[in-house]
Kinemage of the C-alpha trace (Angstrom):
@kinemage 1
@onewidth
@group {chain A} dominant
@subgroup {mainchain}
@vectorlist {calphas} color= white
{ca met a 1} P -18.951 23.494 -10.908
{ca ser a 2} L -19.821 25.044 -14.268
{ca pro a 3} L -17.715 24.346 -17.379
{ca thr a 4} L -16.840 28.058 -17.507
{ca arg a 5} L -15.550 28.075 -13.950
{ca asp a 6} L -13.700 24.798 -14.466
{ca gly a 7} L -12.008 26.274 -17.527
{ca ala a 8} L -11.007 29.381 -15.608
{ca ile a 9} L -9.365 27.263 -12.901
{ca val a 10} L -7.482 25.235 -15.494
{ca asp a 11} L -6.316 28.354 -17.340
{ca asp a 12} L -5.143 29.911 -14.085
{ca leu a 13} L -3.155 26.812 -13.166
{ca arg a 14} L -1.576 26.604 -16.621
{ca ser a 15} L -0.313 30.155 -16.279
{ca arg a 16} L 1.221 29.605 -12.862
{ca val a 17} L 2.713 26.116 -12.476
{ca arg a 18} L 6.023 24.880 -13.902
{ca gly a 19} L 4.628 21.389 -14.369
{ca thr a 20} L 1.878 20.310 -16.750
{ca val a 21} L -1.887 20.778 -16.506
{ca his a 22} L -4.283 18.494 -18.374
{ca ala a 23} L -8.056 18.941 -18.608
{ca pro a 24} L -10.701 16.629 -20.108
{ca gly a 25} L -10.275 16.539 -23.865
{ca asp a 26} L -6.536 17.222 -23.779
{ca thr a 27} L -4.175 14.698 -25.323
{ca gly a 28} L -2.907 12.447 -22.561
{ca phe a 29} L -5.607 13.372 -20.047
{ca thr a 30} L -7.194 9.903 -19.999
{ca glu a 31} L -3.921 8.159 -19.229
{ca leu a 32} L -2.828 10.708 -16.624
{ca ser a 33} L -6.137 10.765 -14.780
{ca arg a 34} L -6.665 7.035 -14.498
{ca pro a 35} L -5.847 5.235 -11.245
{ca trp a 36} L -3.614 2.176 -11.031
{ca asn a 37} L -6.681 -0.020 -10.657
{ca leu a 38} L -8.576 0.521 -13.886
{ca ala a 39} L -11.760 -0.843 -12.310
{ca val a 40} L -11.968 2.349 -10.208
{ca gln a 41} L -13.629 5.373 -11.788
{ca gln a 42} L -12.399 8.888 -11.034
{ca asp a 43} L -13.654 11.732 -13.202
{ca val a 44} L -11.463 14.655 -12.228
{ca leu a 45} L -11.563 18.353 -13.020
{ca ala a 46} L -7.903 18.440 -14.074
{ca val a 47} L -4.602 16.640 -13.595
{ca val a 48} L -1.579 18.644 -12.471
{ca ser a 49} L 1.767 16.882 -12.734
{ca val a 50} L 3.841 19.146 -10.514
{ca ala a 51} L 7.468 19.998 -11.194
{ca asp a 52} L 8.374 20.866 -7.615
{ca ala a 53} L 7.008 21.664 -4.159
{ca asp a 54} L 6.280 25.254 -5.207
{ca asp a 55} L 3.830 23.888 -7.770
{ca val a 56} L 2.060 22.013 -4.985
{ca thr a 57} L 1.737 25.273 -3.032
{ca thr a 58} L 0.302 26.986 -6.107
{ca val a 59} L -2.263 24.241 -6.743
{ca val a 60} L -3.421 24.055 -3.135
{ca gly a 61} L -3.724 27.841 -2.968
{ca ala a 62} L -5.756 27.970 -6.166
{ca ala a 63} L -8.040 25.193 -4.938
{ca ala a 64} L -8.632 26.984 -1.648
{ca arg a 65} L -9.549 30.246 -3.395
{ca thr a 66} L -12.035 28.570 -5.742
{ca gly a 67} L -13.621 26.080 -3.352
{ca thr a 68} L -12.130 23.121 -5.204
{ca ala a 69} L -10.640 20.030 -3.598
{ca val a 70} L -7.186 18.588 -4.317
{ca ser a 71} L -6.492 14.837 -4.367
{ca pro a 72} L -2.817 13.847 -4.161
{ca gln a 73} L -2.019 10.572 -5.946
{ca pro a 74} L 1.694 10.003 -6.578
{ca ser a 75} L 1.184 6.827 -8.621
{ca gly a 76} L -2.563 6.146 -8.504
{ca his a 77} L -2.271 3.158 -6.175
{ca gly a 78} L -4.979 2.918 -3.531
{ca ala a 79} L -7.495 4.998 -5.472
{ca thr a 80} L -11.073 4.526 -4.279
{ca gly a 81} L -12.988 6.922 -6.537
{ca ser a 82} L -12.838 9.728 -3.969
{ca ala a 83} L -10.916 11.964 -6.404
{ca thr a 84} L -13.976 12.514 -8.606
{ca gly a 85} L -14.552 16.240 -9.145
{ca thr a 86} L -11.162 17.277 -7.742
{ca ile a 87} L -7.857 18.522 -9.068
{ca leu a 88} L -5.744 15.380 -9.245
{ca leu a 89} L -2.200 16.037 -8.086
{ca arg a 90} L 0.533 13.842 -9.540
{ca thr a 91} L 3.836 14.113 -7.667
{ca gly a 92} L 5.910 11.608 -9.647
{ca ala a 93} L 8.451 14.303 -10.579
{ca leu a 94} L 9.364 14.740 -6.905
{ca asp a 95} L 11.761 11.842 -7.240
{ca ala a 96} L 14.946 12.879 -5.417
{ca val a 97} L 16.598 10.216 -3.245
{ca asp a 98} L 19.298 11.087 -0.712
{ca val a 99} L 20.667 8.190 1.362
{ca asp a 100} L 22.769 8.866 4.461
{ca pro a 101} L 24.453 5.487 5.055
{ca ser a 102} L 26.230 6.526 8.257
{ca gly a 103} L 23.019 7.837 9.800
{ca arg a 104} L 20.932 5.033 8.256
{ca thr a 105} L 18.331 7.453 6.928
{ca ala a 106} L 16.950 8.466 3.556
{ca thr a 107} L 15.272 11.682 2.471
{ca ile a 108} L 13.053 11.149 -0.558
{ca gly a 109} L 10.528 13.015 -2.650
{ca ala a 110} L 6.851 12.117 -2.567
{ca gly a 111} L 7.068 10.561 -6.031
{ca val a 112} L 9.820 8.073 -5.217
{ca thr a 113} L 8.767 4.483 -5.788
{ca ser a 114} L 9.643 1.604 -3.525
{ca gly a 115} L 11.819 0.104 -6.243
{ca ala a 116} L 13.819 3.312 -6.700
{ca leu a 117} L 14.436 3.621 -2.974
{ca gln a 118} L 15.501 -0.012 -2.692
{ca arg a 119} L 17.997 0.423 -5.517
{ca ala a 120} L 19.505 3.375 -3.681
{ca thr a 121} L 19.733 1.626 -0.304
{ca ala a 122} L 21.008 -1.697 -1.651
{ca thr a 123} L 24.458 -0.286 -2.425
{ca his a 124} L 24.904 0.460 1.288
{ca ala a 125} L 23.646 -2.927 2.601
{ca leu a 126} L 20.601 -1.098 3.964
{ca thr a 127} L 16.881 -1.429 3.304
{ca ala a 128} L 13.681 0.517 3.679
{ca leu a 129} L 10.460 -1.450 4.235
{ca pro a 130} L 9.321 -2.564 0.764
{ca gly a 131} L 6.160 -4.453 -0.080
{ca ser a 132} L 5.519 -6.869 -2.901
{ca thr a 133} L 5.562 -4.349 -5.765
{ca pro a 134} L 8.338 -1.892 -6.645
{ca ala a 135} L 5.891 0.386 -8.482
{ca val a 136} L 4.035 1.876 -5.489
{ca ser a 137} L 5.116 5.223 -4.009
{ca val a 138} L 6.785 5.107 -0.597
{ca ala a 139} L 4.856 8.200 0.516
{ca gly a 140} L 1.500 6.655 -0.358
{ca val a 141} L 2.318 3.468 1.523
{ca ala a 142} L 3.513 5.359 4.609
{ca leu a 143} L 0.386 7.537 4.711
{ca gly a 144} L -1.653 4.350 5.027
{ca gly a 145} L 0.578 2.743 7.664
{ca gly a 146} L 2.144 0.311 5.250
{ca leu a 147} L 2.881 -3.417 5.378
{ca ser a 148} L 6.202 -4.762 4.181
{ca trp a 149} L 8.218 -7.903 3.623
{ca phe a 150} L 10.183 -6.766 6.676
{ca gly a 151} L 7.250 -5.577 8.790
{ca arg a 152} L 7.650 -8.520 11.164
{ca ala a 153} L 11.189 -7.337 11.882
{ca his a 154} L 10.615 -3.564 11.891
{ca gly a 155} L 6.882 -2.777 12.201
{ca trp a 156} L 4.707 -0.549 10.054
{ca val a 157} L 6.348 1.425 7.247
{ca ala a 158} L 5.012 4.523 9.013
{ca asp a 159} L 6.926 3.590 12.165
{ca ser a 160} L 10.166 4.233 10.263
{ca val a 161} L 9.163 7.744 9.118
{ca ile a 162} L 10.905 10.436 11.169
{ca gly a 163} L 9.823 13.572 9.336
{ca phe a 164} L 7.762 15.017 6.485
{ca glu a 165} L 7.845 18.056 4.266
{ca val a 166} L 4.288 19.087 3.475
{ca val a 167} L 2.110 21.733 1.946
{ca asp a 168} L -0.766 22.273 4.332
{ca ala a 169} L -4.323 23.207 3.433
{ca ala a 170} L -3.461 26.888 3.831
{ca gly a 171} L -0.763 26.561 1.175
{ca ala a 172} L 2.208 26.770 3.550
{ca his a 173} L 5.251 24.571 2.786
{ca arg a 174} L 6.831 23.372 6.023
{ca ala a 175} L 8.582 20.584 7.877
{ca val a 176} L 6.640 18.313 10.214
{ca asp a 177} L 7.995 15.901 12.794
{ca ala a 178} L 7.210 14.669 16.291
{ca thr a 179} L 8.528 17.912 17.796
{ca thr a 180} L 7.358 20.610 15.396
{ca asp a 181} L 3.779 19.342 15.006
{ca pro a 182} L 3.111 16.089 16.886
{ca asp a 183} L -0.590 15.859 15.992
{ca leu a 184} L -0.104 16.259 12.241
{ca phe a 185} L 2.959 13.983 12.317
{ca trp a 186} L 0.898 11.307 14.052
{ca ala a 187} L -1.985 11.667 11.578
{ca leu a 188} L 0.283 11.376 8.538
{ca arg a 189} L 1.903 8.173 9.816
{ca gly a 190} L -0.989 5.908 8.854
{ca gly a 191} L -4.127 8.049 8.989
{ca gly a 192} L -4.414 8.544 5.245
{ca gly a 193} L -3.668 11.505 2.994
{ca asp a 194} L -6.403 13.812 4.226
{ca tyr a 195} L -4.446 16.335 6.314
{ca ala a 196} L -1.604 17.767 4.198
{ca val a 197} L 0.084 17.135 0.845
{ca val a 198} L 3.379 15.362 1.434
{ca thr a 199} L 6.184 16.611 -0.815
{ca ala a 200} L 9.050 14.708 0.855
{ca leu a 201} L 9.726 12.421 3.778
{ca arg a 202} L 12.669 11.297 5.853
{ca leu a 203} L 12.762 7.732 7.047
{ca arg a 204} L 14.914 5.386 9.032
{ca leu a 205} L 16.722 2.603 7.151
{ca his a 206} L 17.600 -0.845 8.477
{ca pro a 207} L 20.642 -3.101 8.112
{ca ala a 208} L 20.357 -5.757 5.386
{ca pro a 209} L 23.805 -7.250 4.815
{ca ser a 210} L 22.254 -10.523 3.643
{ca val a 211} L 18.732 -11.231 2.368
{ca val a 212} L 17.131 -14.413 1.038
{ca gly a 213} L 13.912 -14.447 -0.964
{ca gly a 214} L 11.933 -16.450 -3.457
{ca arg a 215} L 8.915 -18.565 -4.318
{ca met a 216} L 8.196 -22.290 -4.137
{ca leu a 217} L 5.413 -23.395 -6.488
{ca trp a 218} L 3.380 -26.636 -6.521
{ca glu a 219} L 0.405 -28.040 -8.363
{ca gly a 220} L -2.866 -27.125 -6.687
{ca arg a 221} L -3.548 -30.724 -5.618
{ca his a 222} L -0.862 -30.293 -2.948
{ca ala a 223} L -2.584 -27.277 -1.378
{ca ala a 224} L -3.624 -29.013 1.855
{ca ala a 225} L -0.077 -30.191 2.555
{ca val a 226} L 1.431 -26.782 1.714
{ca val a 227} L -1.055 -25.014 3.979
{ca asp a 228} L -0.129 -27.361 6.832
{ca glu a 229} L 3.560 -26.504 6.429
{ca tyr a 230} L 2.764 -22.787 6.223
{ca arg a 231} L 1.009 -23.048 9.566
{ca ser a 232} L 3.811 -25.120 11.045
{ca ile a 233} L 6.599 -22.756 9.988
{ca thr a 234} L 4.813 -19.529 10.894
{ca ala a 235} L 3.913 -20.837 14.348
{ca gly a 236} L 7.542 -20.542 15.435
{ca ala a 237} L 9.108 -18.229 12.867
{ca pro a 238} L 11.644 -15.607 13.997
{ca trp a 239} L 10.802 -12.005 13.224
{ca glu a 240} L 13.340 -11.934 10.390
{ca leu a 241} L 11.387 -14.579 8.428
{ca thr a 242} L 8.213 -13.686 6.518
{ca leu a 243} L 6.083 -16.244 4.696
{ca trp a 244} L 3.109 -15.746 2.375
{ca leu a 245} L 0.762 -18.512 1.227
{ca glu a 246} L -0.833 -18.134 -2.204
{ca leu a 247} L -3.565 -20.228 -3.786
{ca met a 248} L -3.792 -19.316 -7.474
{ca gly a 249} L -6.554 -19.947 -10.003
{ca phe a 250} L -5.633 -18.202 -13.239
{ca pro a 251} L -7.966 -18.993 -16.178
{ca trp a 252} L -5.063 -19.951 -18.456
{ca ala a 253} L -3.440 -22.427 -16.032
{ca glu a 254} L -4.173 -25.297 -13.704
{ca pro a 255} L -4.640 -24.361 -10.011
{ca met a 256} L -1.365 -23.811 -8.179
{ca val a 257} L -0.192 -23.146 -4.636
{ca ala a 258} L 2.895 -21.185 -3.623
{ca leu a 259} L 4.941 -20.186 -0.607
{ca asp a 260} L 6.677 -16.808 -0.951
{ca met a 261} L 9.366 -15.920 1.565
{ca thr a 262} L 11.953 -13.381 2.630
{ca tyr a 263} L 14.561 -13.690 5.354
{ca leu a 264} L 16.852 -11.025 6.768
{ca gly a 265} L 19.894 -13.249 7.188
{ca glu a 266} L 21.976 -15.977 5.621
{ca glu a 267} L 20.681 -18.616 3.197
{ca ala a 268} L 21.706 -21.553 5.392
{ca glu a 269} L 19.675 -20.138 8.265
{ca ala a 270} L 16.641 -19.573 6.036
{ca arg a 271} L 16.700 -23.133 4.707
{ca glu a 272} L 17.041 -24.524 8.223
{ca met a 273} L 14.015 -22.552 9.383
{ca met a 274} L 12.035 -23.827 6.390
{ca ala a 275} L 13.232 -27.423 6.638
{ca ala a 276} L 9.618 -28.586 6.992
{ca val a 277} L 8.988 -27.890 3.290
{ca glu a 278} L 11.382 -30.719 2.443
{ca arg a 279} L 8.581 -33.095 3.514
{ca leu a 280} L 6.421 -31.772 0.684
{ca pro a 281} L 6.353 -33.163 -2.868
{ca arg a 282} L 9.021 -31.741 -5.123
{ca pro a 283} L 7.920 -28.255 -6.255
{ca leu a 284} L 7.453 -27.245 -9.854
{ca ser a 285} L 9.923 -24.443 -9.178
{ca asp a 286} L 11.948 -23.045 -6.284
{ca ser a 287} L 13.544 -19.612 -6.708
{ca arg a 288} L 14.733 -19.178 -3.106
{ca ala a 289} L 18.217 -17.660 -3.127
{ca pro a 290} L 20.263 -14.772 -1.744
{ca met a 291} L 19.195 -11.530 -3.405
{ca ser a 292} L 19.669 -7.805 -3.310
{ca val a 293} L 16.945 -5.849 -1.533
{ca ala a 294} L 16.480 -4.151 -4.909
{ca glu a 295} L 15.210 -7.462 -6.323
{ca leu a 296} L 12.408 -8.147 -3.837
{ca gly a 297} L 9.780 -7.135 -6.390
{ca thr a 298} L 10.635 -10.205 -8.464
{ca ile a 299} L 9.323 -12.640 -5.841
{ca thr a 300} L 5.619 -12.259 -6.643
{ca ala a 301} L 6.169 -10.683 -10.092
{ca glu a 302} L 3.133 -8.413 -9.739
{ca pro a 303} L 2.069 -6.344 -12.776
{ca thr a 304} L 3.960 -3.077 -13.154
{ca asp a 305} L 1.351 -1.450 -15.417
{ca pro a 306} L -2.194 -0.329 -14.525
{ca ser a 307} L -4.855 -3.026 -14.868
{ca pro a 308} L -8.393 -3.701 -13.555
{ca gly a 309} L -8.939 -5.703 -10.406
{ca leu a 310} L -11.366 -6.431 -7.592
{ca ala a 311} L -9.586 -6.818 -4.259
{ca arg a 312} L -10.721 -7.463 -0.733
{ca ala a 313} L -8.497 -7.594 2.347
{ca glu a 314} L -9.268 -8.837 5.839
{ca leu a 315} L -7.206 -9.368 8.966
{ca leu a 316} L -7.462 -12.864 10.419
{ca ala a 317} L -7.679 -13.348 14.150
{ca thr a 318} L -6.243 -16.842 13.755
{ca leu a 319} L -5.636 -19.602 11.214
{ca asp a 320} L -6.757 -22.713 13.063
{ca asp a 321} L -7.828 -26.143 11.791
{ca asp a 322} L -11.374 -25.018 11.021
{ca ala a 323} L -10.132 -21.935 9.169
{ca thr a 324} L -7.717 -24.025 7.137
{ca arg a 325} L -10.427 -26.459 6.075
{ca asp a 326} L -12.633 -23.564 5.045
{ca val a 327} L -9.867 -22.063 2.924
{ca leu a 328} L -9.470 -25.336 1.031
{ca ala a 329} L -13.135 -26.287 0.827
{ca ala a 330} L -13.743 -24.909 -2.661
{ca pro a 331} L -11.711 -23.948 -5.729
{ca val a 332} L -10.066 -20.534 -5.771
{ca ala a 333} L -11.837 -19.615 -9.026
{ca pro a 334} L -13.429 -17.259 -9.925
{ca leu a 335} L -10.730 -15.539 -7.872
{ca asn a 336} L -7.255 -15.399 -9.339
{ca leu a 337} L -5.567 -15.214 -5.959
{ca leu a 338} L -6.264 -16.174 -2.372
{ca gln a 339} L -3.301 -14.980 -0.343
{ca val a 340} L -2.518 -15.315 3.370
{ca arg a 341} L 0.370 -13.231 4.720
{ca his a 342} L 2.059 -13.903 8.034
{ca leu a 343} L 2.076 -10.813 10.267
{ca gly a 344} L 2.975 -10.626 13.975
{ca gly a 345} L 6.469 -9.883 15.242
{ca ala a 346} L 7.213 -6.174 15.537
{ca leu a 347} L 3.813 -5.376 13.988
{ca ser a 348} L 2.255 -6.614 17.215
{ca gly a 349} L 4.416 -4.291 19.312
{ca pro a 350} L 3.987 -0.637 20.333
{ca ser a 351} L 3.269 1.817 17.515
{ca asp a 352} L 2.529 5.514 17.922
{ca ser a 353} L 0.403 5.570 14.805
{ca pro a 354} L -3.344 5.776 14.112
{ca his a 355} L -3.586 2.010 13.657
{ca gly a 356} L -1.445 1.129 16.655
{ca pro a 357} L -0.330 -2.454 17.352
{ca leu a 358} L -1.528 -5.085 14.888
{ca ala a 359} L -2.920 -7.885 17.036
{ca glu a 360} L -3.956 -10.117 14.143
{ca gln a 361} L -1.393 -12.674 13.020
{ca his a 362} L -2.394 -13.079 9.359
{ca leu a 363} L -3.720 -10.994 6.476
{ca leu a 364} L -6.178 -12.389 3.928
{ca tyr a 365} L -6.096 -10.891 0.443
{ca leu a 366} L -8.592 -11.928 -2.253
{ca phe a 367} L -8.200 -10.774 -5.856
{ca gly a 368} L -10.100 -11.292 -9.091
{ca val a 369} L -10.373 -9.602 -12.483
{ca pro a 370} L -13.709 -8.002 -13.531
{ca thr a 371} L -13.757 -9.086 -17.166
{ca asp a 372} L -17.542 -8.638 -17.497
{ca pro a 373} L -20.543 -7.952 -15.213
{ca ala a 374} L -21.246 -11.640 -14.598
{ca thr a 375} L -17.639 -12.350 -13.605
{ca thr a 376} L -17.607 -9.275 -11.388
{ca ala a 377} L -20.650 -10.580 -9.526
{ca arg a 378} L -19.088 -14.026 -9.122
{ca val a 379} L -15.801 -12.591 -7.826
{ca arg a 380} L -17.583 -10.397 -5.283
{ca ala a 381} L -19.733 -13.312 -4.147
{ca arg a 382} L -16.727 -15.585 -3.703
{ca gln a 383} L -14.900 -12.899 -1.720
{ca arg a 384} L -17.888 -12.611 0.606
{ca glu a 385} L -18.075 -16.387 1.002
{ca val a 386} L -14.404 -16.759 1.905
{ca ala a 387} L -14.455 -13.834 4.344
{ca ala a 388} L -17.614 -15.157 6.011
{ca ala a 389} L -16.062 -18.609 6.415
{ca leu a 390} L -12.853 -17.406 8.072
{ca pro a 391} L -12.261 -15.842 11.518
{ca val a 392} L -11.798 -12.272 10.276
{ca ser a 393} L -11.383 -9.578 12.932
{ca gly a 394} L -13.444 -6.936 11.144
{ca arg a 395} L -10.446 -4.680 10.487
{ca lys a 396} L -8.130 -4.206 7.523
{ca pro a 397} L -5.057 -2.047 6.750
{ca val a 398} L -5.660 1.489 5.485
{ca thr a 399} L -3.577 0.877 2.349
{ca leu a 400} L -5.852 -2.026 1.377
{ca leu a 401} L -9.181 -0.237 1.802
{ca gly a 402} L -11.241 -0.399 -1.370
{ca pro a 403} L -14.053 1.714 -2.826
{ca gly a 404} L -16.846 2.113 -0.304
{ca glu a 405} L -14.711 0.946 2.640
{ca pro a 406} L -14.325 3.789 5.181
{ca leu a 407} L -11.424 4.445 7.545
{ca ser a 408} L -13.559 2.994 10.339
{ca asp a 409} L -12.964 -0.429 8.753
{ca ala a 410} L -9.271 0.003 9.552
{ca leu a 411} L -8.760 2.284 12.544
{ca pro a 412} L -9.984 2.203 16.166
{ca pro a 413} L -12.609 4.743 17.316
{ca ala a 414} L -10.182 6.756 19.447
{ca ser a 415} L -7.883 7.262 16.463
{ca leu a 416} L -10.786 8.279 14.223
{ca glu a 417} L -11.877 10.896 16.746
{ca arg a 418} L -8.370 12.333 16.949
{ca leu a 419} L -8.076 12.353 13.156
{ca arg a 420} L -11.357 14.256 12.888
{ca arg a 421} L -9.950 16.926 15.204
{ca val a 422} L -6.773 17.169 13.120
{ca lys a 423} L -8.833 17.491 9.926
{ca asp a 424} L -11.101 20.166 11.417
{ca glu a 425} L -8.142 22.170 12.715
{ca arg a 426} L -5.833 21.851 9.694
{ca asp a 427} L -8.314 21.770 6.822
{ca pro a 428} L -11.567 23.408 7.919
{ca his a 429} L -12.496 24.289 4.328
{ca arg a 430} L -11.967 20.713 3.101
{ca val a 431} L -9.367 21.559 0.480
{ca leu a 432} L -7.623 18.172 0.653
{ca arg a 433} L -9.199 14.807 -0.115
{ca gly a 434} L -7.335 11.544 0.422
{ca asn a 435} L -8.152 8.139 -1.010
{ca ala a 436} L -9.686 7.216 2.350
{ca ser a 437} L -11.090 10.306 4.043
{ca val a 438} L -11.955 10.687 7.695
{ca leu a 439} L -14.885 12.811 6.482
{ca asp a 440} L -16.523 9.681 5.094
{ca val a 441} L -16.769 8.083 8.537
{ca ser a 442} L -20.224 8.448 10.061
């Protein structure tokens, strides 16, 4: 587009939306346009922070008339660089939360974060399906399927969604569920954000009268023993228990190894199920205790502000003796984190979503910080080495796809074909562009 045309689009939007419109050069544009991962570049035409669903309709309509694409990003998580050249749509102001405790449902705006929803459900001894960070938007997680601390008990985050409010590519604001539009409803529950702009969603909540969570931390020299106990506990764990293994190599500290856990139940039961850890050396710290579901974000203490990072995720077919040796064969550095999450349980069961059942039993997540070009190269090389040494399945969750990783790395061919049909039917003029687009699949 020409600068003159870009300016005309921005001026038109400023005259018609109740929210704010920022263009390059405006005060605040840099901060508003950046993704959560500062290592990802996205040079956008404008940023519209909408005030309500009517603003979303206005933006989508303007984009359709001018041949411009719209990229919805509630919080900037999951950005892959695909938003370059688009109107970036921020929906953080759509933050209403309405919990129906008797019906065990919640209706929330597209900008509601996981932490905000958990605070609202906690007062009713209910829970949604939160992940490790309270800062991510629930809508963004659900659009990518979504893994959770309680996924083993209740499946994908998307499996708990029972309805959406959307603005479609034609600019119509409407409700979508399994009855009103089964194809679009299916696509939105884990197929990415390429088919409509979600303005609100309704989801099923789950009982959580008692929850235990926390982290046990050891010196890195105990890694082999901790990994053995991780394998032992997860081999027979009930669906209510979730365990994550973390090997950490931060530049400012000695190597460490941790077990993070949550349990939907009583503390005595959780400690009995994890009795095997008592055979390990005394940990440096042990924060396991009963907690509110609103406090789950404290377990891993992930950053709550944007920062740069290089991440790679893989699903592991198994974690056998050979795989374990390979994990421990070399230092974690230059990575900061080598994480293995236990999956299985309800995630392995039926799911009417684009991903379908998750056959793999573990998730591998590798993270490093790109402080300079040489470190970036070393981090990428180490990620490749670890992935090549382990029995990865070749698939990964949609929400953990990175720049250059297409939807075909996450979803089966039959789902991709159906998603292409939905995209062609609902957005033939390519007005909407998600972080991971079905159009990028060859």
